[in-house]
N, C-alpha and C positions, 0 to 999 in steps of 0.2 A: 523554421521552427513549427513544428507541428502542435495546432490548437487541444487542449484538455477535452479527453472525451467524456462523454457520462458514462459513468460506472455503477455498478451499484457495492456494496460491501462485500460480496462474495468475491466478485470478479477480483476488486483489488487485492483479496487474499490469494487470489489463485496466482496473479498475476507477480505479487511478493513472494510465494513460494517457490516459482521458477526465477526467481533471482536471489535464491538462499535462504528465504526468512524462514523461521519454522516457528509454531504458535505455541507460548509456552505458557500462557494462561489462558483463561475466558473468564470475566466479570459482566457478568449482566450480557449486554449485547455487544459490549468490547471486547476483541481478540487480539491479547499482547504478541506480538511477533519480534524473533529476535534471530540477528543475524551474527554469527561467534567473528569472523575476517571480513572485513575489516568490522567491531563492533557499532552496533547501531541496535536499537529498540522503536518500535511505532506500536502506537495503538489504533486501531479499524473498526471502526463501528459498524456494525452491521445493520448501515441504511440502505431503504431500495436505491435513491440516488444519493451518490457523494456528493457536495458542495462544490464547489472549483477551487473556492480558498482552502477546505480544509485539504481535499486531493493533491493541492499546490505543496502545502506545510507537508502532506505525508513523503512525496518524492523528494523534496528537497531534504528531511530528514531522513530519507533512507539513502540518498546519494545517487537518485536514479534522474537522467532527464527524461522529459517529456517524449521524445522519442524512444530512448530505451522500453519507459513504459507500454508505449503502444505496444512495440515488438514483443515484448512479454504477454499481452492480453490476446 
């Protein structure tokens, strides 16, 4: 298993867009992204660097493995 990379909020959003997510709304510094099939919604903050626990939770909610996420970057 690959280690979680150090990514920013913008990089995470770009990778999730490649995985089929679309931005549905923006509230402050948080971008809410949704995928229709299978349905999933995540909230990505625009921080310079996402903490490992937060990124791991986003990937778990999105149904992506660390290896899949690294490929999308």
